[in-house]
N, C-alpha and C positions, 0 to 999 in steps of 0.2 A: 896212187892210193885208191882204196876201194871207196865207193860212194858212201857207205855207212860211216867210214872213218871221217870223211869230209863233213858229213852232217854232224857228227859228234864234236869235231873240232870247232865248227862254226857255231853250234849252239853254245858251247862253253866260252868261246870268244865273246859272244854277245852278253852272256851272263857276267863275265869278268868286266866288260866295259861298263855295265850298269851297277857293278858291285852287288849283284843279287846272288842268292843261294838257289840251288835246285829246289829246295823246299818252298821258297818264296814264289818261284816260277810255277810250281805245282799248284799253289793256292790261287794264283792269278789266272792260270790257263785252264784249270780243271783236269789237267793231265796228271795221272797218278805219279807220285814221287818214285815209285819202283820202276816205272816206264822210263822216266828221265834218267835214272841210274843205269838202266839197261842200255840207253843210248850212249851214256858216258863211257861205259865199259864195252860198248859194241857187242852186247850179248844178243841183239836181234840181227838176224840175217838180213831182214828187209824192214823198211819202215814205210808207212803209207803217207800219202800227201796230206790227208786229212789231219793226221797227227802233227805234221810240220806246220800246217795251217793253225791249229789250236795253240801250239807253242808260240808261233809268230804273233798271234792275237794277244797272248799273255805278255809278250815282249813289246807290244804296241808298235809292231812293224808289219809290213805286208810281205807276201811271199817273195816278191821281187827283191826286196831288201835282204831277206834271209839268204837268198841265193846269189846276191851281188858280192861275190868274193872270188878271188883267184883260185880258191880251193875247188870250185866247180867248173873250171875250164876243162875242155875236152882232153887236153894233153896232160892233165893231172889225174884224171879218173881212168882206172884200168879195168873196171868191170862193167 
């Protein structure tokens, strides 16, 4: 899978675990709801680390926790 797909899946796994909406995360993180929607629909070709950091802060986790998923294993990422 592409890295953007892995980020999208991971973000929405974390939201589902918390039973949070994208809107709620937007308010907590300061990341625009349209940006979160773009991540969900993989409309962005790339995403910067600062944005993932802000989303992680809103989720009350660190970057290591965000990336602690089999989704990000080298053999799962093709790009």
